[in-house]
VONU-939918 format. One record per residue (C-alpha): x, y, z; residue number from 0. Coordinates in pm, 1 decimal. Each point is the difference from the previous one (the first is absolute). Example, Ala and Ser with C-alpha at 12.3 -4.5 7.8 and 13.67 -1.06 7.14 Angstrom:
! VONU-939918
<pt X="1230.0" Y="-450.0" Z="780.0" i="0"/>
<pt X="137.0" Y="344.0" Z="-66.0" i="1"/>
***
This chain:
! VONU-939918
<pt X="403.7" Y="1837.9" Z="2616.7" i="0"/>
<pt X="296.1" Y="232.8" Z="22.8" i="1"/>
<pt X="87.0" Y="326.9" Z="-171.5" i="2"/>
<pt X="320.8" Y="197.4" Z="-41.3" i="3"/>
<pt X="-158.1" Y="290.9" Z="186.4" i="4"/>
<pt X="-101.0" Y="-204.1" Z="306.3" i="5"/>
<pt X="246.2" Y="-289.8" Z="5.8" i="6"/>
<pt X="297.6" Y="110.1" Z="-216.0" i="7"/>
<pt X="-74.6" Y="-283.7" Z="-237.4" i="8"/>
<pt X="-282.8" Y="-130.2" Z="-215.4" i="9"/>
<pt X="-173.2" Y="-334.5" Z="57.1" i="10"/>
<pt X="-316.3" Y="-80.2" Z="-195.6" i="11"/>
<pt X="-258.9" Y="-268.8" Z="64.1" i="12"/>
<pt X="-111.0" Y="-193.6" Z="-306.6" i="13"/>
<pt X="-319.0" Y="-205.6" Z="-14.8" i="14"/>
<pt X="-94.3" Y="-174.7" Z="-323.1" i="15"/>
<pt X="-179.3" Y="-300.8" Z="-137.6" i="16"/>
<pt X="221.4" Y="-257.1" Z="-168.4" i="17"/>
<pt X="-187.4" Y="18.2" Z="-332.1" i="18"/>
<pt X="-12.2" Y="371.4" Z="-78.2" i="19"/>
<pt X="214.5" Y="188.7" Z="-246.4" i="20"/>
<pt X="279.2" Y="-188.8" Z="-170.8" i="21"/>
<pt X="31.0" Y="-325.3" Z="190.6" i="22"/>
<pt X="70.6" Y="-370.4" Z="-24.7" i="23"/>
<pt X="-232.2" Y="-288.8" Z="77.6" i="24"/>
<pt X="143.2" Y="-311.0" Z="163.3" i="25"/>
<pt X="-172.9" Y="-339.9" Z="-31.8" i="26"/>
<pt X="-131.2" Y="32.4" Z="357.4" i="27"/>
<pt X="-230.4" Y="279.3" Z="-125.5" i="28"/>
<pt X="-241.9" Y="-263.2" Z="-137.9" i="29"/>
<pt X="133.8" Y="-329.6" Z="136.8" i="30"/>
<pt X="8.7" Y="-66.1" Z="376.1" i="31"/>
<pt X="292.3" Y="-239.4" Z="-47.5" i="32"/>
<pt X="175.6" Y="226.2" Z="-253.1" i="33"/>
<pt X="340.7" Y="160.5" Z="34.8" i="34"/>
<pt X="3.3" Y="329.1" Z="188.5" i="35"/>
<pt X="170.2" Y="307.0" Z="-139.7" i="36"/>
<pt X="312.2" Y="-25.2" Z="216.5" i="37"/>
<pt X="52.5" Y="-364.4" Z="-99.0" i="38"/>
<pt X="-23.7" Y="46.9" Z="-376.7" i="39"/>
<pt X="337.9" Y="-23.1" Z="-173.9" i="40"/>
<pt X="108.5" Y="354.1" Z="-88.5" i="41"/>
<pt X="80.9" Y="-123.3" Z="-351.0" i="42"/>
<pt X="-374.8" Y="-18.3" Z="-61.1" i="43"/>
<pt X="-25.8" Y="377.7" Z="41.8" i="44"/>
<pt X="305.0" Y="103.3" Z="-199.1" i="45"/>
<pt X="167.4" Y="-93.7" Z="-322.3" i="46"/>
<pt X="-40.6" Y="0.7" Z="-375.4" i="47"/>
<pt X="-338.9" Y="117.8" Z="-117.9" i="48"/>
<pt X="-200.1" Y="-24.0" Z="-320.5" i="49"/>
<pt X="-230.2" Y="293.5" Z="-79.6" i="50"/>
<pt X="-316.8" Y="-104.5" Z="-180.8" i="51"/>
<pt X="-143.1" Y="314.6" Z="-158.3" i="52"/>
<pt X="-376.7" Y="-50.8" Z="-9.9" i="53"/>
<pt X="-103.9" Y="366.8" Z="-25.9" i="54"/>
<pt X="-158.8" Y="-23.1" Z="-342.9" i="55"/>
<pt X="-221.3" Y="-289.9" Z="103.7" i="56"/>
<pt X="-150.4" Y="106.2" Z="330.5" i="57"/>
<pt X="-193.3" Y="296.7" Z="125.4" i="58"/>
<pt X="-217.0" Y="-165.4" Z="262.4" i="59"/>
<pt X="-224.1" Y="-289.5" Z="100.6" i="60"/>
<pt X="187.3" Y="-224.8" Z="-241.1" i="61"/>
<pt X="169.4" Y="-333.3" Z="76.6" i="62"/>
<pt X="360.5" Y="-47.3" Z="-110.2" i="63"/>
<pt X="20.5" Y="-336.0" Z="-175.8" i="64"/>
<pt X="284.5" Y="-237.1" Z="-80.4" i="65"/>
<pt X="1.4" Y="117.2" Z="-362.0" i="66"/>
<pt X="20.9" Y="362.8" Z="118.1" i="67"/>
<pt X="303.2" Y="-86.0" Z="212.1" i="68"/>
<pt X="161.4" Y="-188.4" Z="-287.0" i="69"/>
<pt X="-65.9" Y="286.4" Z="-240.2" i="70"/>
<pt X="178.8" Y="232.0" Z="245.3" i="71"/>
<pt X="307.8" Y="-227.9" Z="2.1" i="72"/>
<pt X="-70.6" Y="-252.2" Z="274.7" i="73"/>
<pt X="162.4" Y="-306.2" Z="-153.3" i="74"/>
<pt X="92.0" Y="-296.3" Z="221.8" i="75"/>
<pt X="373.2" Y="56.3" Z="-46.3" i="76"/>
<pt X="-30.0" Y="372.8" Z="77.6" i="77"/>
<pt X="-214.1" Y="-48.5" Z="313.4" i="78"/>
<pt X="206.1" Y="-261.8" Z="185.1" i="79"/>
<pt X="161.1" Y="141.8" Z="316.2" i="80"/>
<pt X="-118.2" Y="353.6" Z="-80.7" i="81"/>
<pt X="-222.1" Y="244.7" Z="180.7" i="82"/>
<pt X="-285.5" Y="39.4" Z="-247.0" i="83"/>
<pt X="-100.7" Y="368.8" Z="-1.8" i="84"/>
<pt X="-345.8" Y="54.7" Z="-148.6" i="85"/>
<pt X="-32.8" Y="361.4" Z="-116.7" i="86"/>
<pt X="-349.1" Y="120.3" Z="-94.2" i="87"/>
<pt X="31.4" Y="369.2" Z="82.4" i="88"/>
<pt X="-301.2" Y="-34.3" Z="230.0" i="89"/>
<pt X="175.2" Y="135.7" Z="312.3" i="90"/>
<pt X="115.5" Y="313.2" Z="-181.1" i="91"/>
<pt X="-350.0" Y="55.3" Z="-133.4" i="92"/>
<pt X="-214.8" Y="-87.2" Z="301.1" i="93"/>
<pt X="209.0" Y="-13.1" Z="320.2" i="94"/>
<pt X="-185.5" Y="175.3" Z="280.2" i="95"/>
<pt X="-328.9" Y="-22.8" Z="-188.3" i="96"/>
<pt X="-282.7" Y="-222.0" Z="125.7" i="97"/>
<pt X="5.6" Y="-164.5" Z="-344.1" i="98"/>
<pt X="348.0" Y="-142.0" Z="64.9" i="99"/>
<pt X="-136.1" Y="-316.6" Z="159.8" i="100"/>
<pt X="-349.1" Y="-22.9" Z="-142.2" i="101"/>
<pt X="77.6" Y="60.3" Z="-367.5" i="102"/>
<pt X="357.6" Y="-118.1" Z="-47.4" i="103"/>
<pt X="138.6" Y="-267.1" Z="-228.5" i="104"/>
<pt X="82.4" Y="-328.4" Z="170.9" i="105"/>
<pt X="203.9" Y="-313.8" Z="-63.9" i="106"/>
<pt X="-198.8" Y="-304.6" Z="-106.1" i="107"/>
<pt X="55.4" Y="-317.9" Z="199.6" i="108"/>
<pt X="129.3" Y="-160.7" Z="-321.6" i="109"/>
<pt X="249.1" Y="285.4" Z="-34.8" i="110"/>
<pt X="111.3" Y="-43.1" Z="360.5" i="111"/>
<pt X="38.8" Y="-374.1" Z="-50.6" i="112"/>
<pt X="206.3" Y="62.4" Z="-315.4" i="113"/>
<pt X="239.0" Y="223.8" Z="196.2" i="114"/>
<pt X="24.5" Y="-255.1" Z="281.3" i="115"/>
<pt X="56.7" Y="-295.0" Z="-234.5" i="116"/>
<pt X="282.9" Y="193.1" Z="-163.1" i="117"/>
<pt X="173.4" Y="42.4" Z="336.7" i="118"/>
<pt X="0.0" Y="375.7" Z="56.3" i="119"/>
<pt X="157.7" Y="114.2" Z="326.5" i="120"/>
<pt X="-270.9" Y="259.2" Z="66.5" i="121"/>
<pt X="-278.7" Y="188.3" Z="-175.2" i="122"/>
<pt X="-1.5" Y="380.7" Z="17.8" i="123"/>
<pt X="-293.9" Y="212.7" Z="-113.0" i="124"/>
<pt X="-133.3" Y="354.6" Z="-32.1" i="125"/>
<pt X="-365.1" Y="-107.1" Z="29.4" i="126"/>
<pt X="-216.4" Y="-206.2" Z="237.9" i="127"/>
<pt X="105.8" Y="-351.9" Z="-99.0" i="128"/>
<pt X="-336.8" Y="-163.8" Z="73.4" i="129"/>
<pt X="-336.0" Y="106.4" Z="-135.1" i="130"/>
<pt X="-124.8" Y="222.5" Z="278.0" i="131"/>
<pt X="-240.8" Y="-183.9" Z="228.8" i="132"/>
<pt X="-349.8" Y="140.0" Z="30.3" i="133"/>
<pt X="1.4" Y="75.5" Z="373.7" i="134"/>
<pt X="240.5" Y="46.3" Z="291.1" i="135"/>
<pt X="-143.2" Y="-322.9" Z="145.3" i="136"/>
<pt X="126.3" Y="-203.0" Z="-296.3" i="137"/>
<pt X="170.0" Y="-328.1" Z="78.2" i="138"/>
<pt X="318.2" Y="-168.8" Z="-117.5" i="139"/>
<pt X="-174.8" Y="-147.5" Z="-302.8" i="140"/>
<pt X="-25.4" Y="353.8" Z="-136.4" i="141"/>
<pt X="379.6" Y="28.2" Z="-29.9" i="142"/>
<pt X="97.8" Y="-291.1" Z="-226.9" i="143"/>
<pt X="319.1" Y="157.5" Z="-137.2" i="144"/>
<pt X="133.6" Y="86.8" Z="344.5" i="145"/>
<pt X="-78.3" Y="-352.6" Z="119.5" i="146"/>
<pt X="155.3" Y="-166.7" Z="-305.1" i="147"/>
<pt X="328.3" Y="192.8" Z="-6.6" i="148"/>
<pt X="52.9" Y="28.0" Z="374.9" i="149"/>
<pt X="-93.5" Y="-367.9" Z="33.7" i="150"/>
<pt X="300.3" Y="-81.0" Z="-220.7" i="151"/>
<pt X="232.1" Y="218.8" Z="208.7" i="152"/>
<pt X="5.9" Y="274.4" Z="-263.2" i="153"/>
<pt X="-17.1" Y="337.1" Z="175.7" i="154"/>
<pt X="-182.9" Y="299.9" Z="-141.2" i="155"/>
<pt X="137.7" Y="352.3" Z="-26.9" i="156"/>
<pt X="-295.8" Y="234.2" Z="-27.8" i="157"/>
<pt X="-82.1" Y="362.2" Z="-81.0" i="158"/>
<pt X="313.0" Y="80.8" Z="-199.4" i="159"/>
<pt X="29.7" Y="336.0" Z="-175.8" i="160"/>
<pt X="235.2" Y="162.5" Z="-254.3" i="161"/>
<pt X="24.6" Y="-318.8" Z="-205.7" i="162"/>
<pt X="-3.2" Y="209.8" Z="-317.8" i="163"/>
<pt X="363.0" Y="86.4" Z="79.3" i="164"/>
<pt X="98.2" Y="-365.7" Z="-44.0" i="165"/>
<pt X="-146.6" Y="-62.8" Z="-345.2" i="166"/>
<pt X="270.0" Y="-125.5" Z="-235.5" i="167"/>
<pt X="252.6" Y="-65.1" Z="277.0" i="168"/>
<pt X="143.9" Y="-311.2" Z="158.1" i="169"/>
<pt X="-7.2" Y="48.1" Z="374.6" i="170"/>
<pt X="2.2" Y="-151.9" Z="345.4" i="171"/>
<pt X="-284.5" Y="72.0" Z="239.7" i="172"/>
<pt X="69.3" Y="32.1" Z="371.3" i="173"/>
<pt X="-306.0" Y="1.6" Z="228.4" i="174"/>
<pt X="132.2" Y="-106.6" Z="338.6" i="175"/>
<pt X="-276.8" Y="3.6" Z="262.2" i="176"/>
<pt X="14.6" Y="113.1" Z="358.5" i="177"/>
<pt X="94.2" Y="-300.0" Z="213.5" i="178"/>
<pt X="-322.7" Y="-42.7" Z="195.9" i="179"/>
<pt X="-19.2" Y="-307.9" Z="221.3" i="180"/>
<pt X="-295.8" Y="-212.4" Z="-107.5" i="181"/>
<pt X="-75.7" Y="248.7" Z="-276.8" i="182"/>
<pt X="-250.7" Y="-68.6" Z="-276.8" i="183"/>
<pt X="151.8" Y="285.3" Z="-199.0" i="184"/>
<pt X="198.6" Y="318.2" Z="47.3" i="185"/>
<pt X="69.5" Y="338.9" Z="-147.0" i="186"/>
<pt X="288.0" Y="21.9" Z="-243.7" i="187"/>
<pt X="179.1" Y="271.0" Z="-191.1" i="188"/>
<pt X="34.0" Y="-169.0" Z="-335.2" i="189"/>
<pt X="287.2" Y="111.7" Z="-220.1" i="190"/>
<pt X="128.2" Y="-110.2" Z="-336.9" i="191"/>
<pt X="363.2" Y="-26.3" Z="-102.4" i="192"/>
<pt X="41.9" Y="46.8" Z="-373.9" i="193"/>
<pt X="255.3" Y="-246.0" Z="-138.7" i="194"/>
***
């Protein structure tokens, strides 16, 4: 809109969808009566996190089961009040590729229910969390994990990268979203604080 050369200052216009790049999903994304992004407690988007390293198990088109989560360290006592960070390496391998959505690993509904029952604050991922629907005209029934977690007021933090830098560390994850009135989601710059 404005440049230093013409206006002695810079002012840029930004137009973006709420679910591109690293972003958060609020319950309103899939539930008409769900909480919007600006009304979610900020504590849901920031705090202690548990990294579940699933890289050796998943390369694509594979559901992540309860036993897979448990094998990666997702015990009930470790999950409670944490941001569960599911690290498959898929984003580093396929981000920007058409295969990212069509061929990625995905969380099983049983796995999502296990995380919800163990009272996680949020679920953060580096892969498309639902099995990719067959067409752009797909309906809500094609997104069972989104519906399950968001329906229990558990926000999603999607399209994370650089998770390899957190392996072996205790950390907090901060993924505060833009405060968009009535928002179903919002961009975030997710950062980790090593403890």
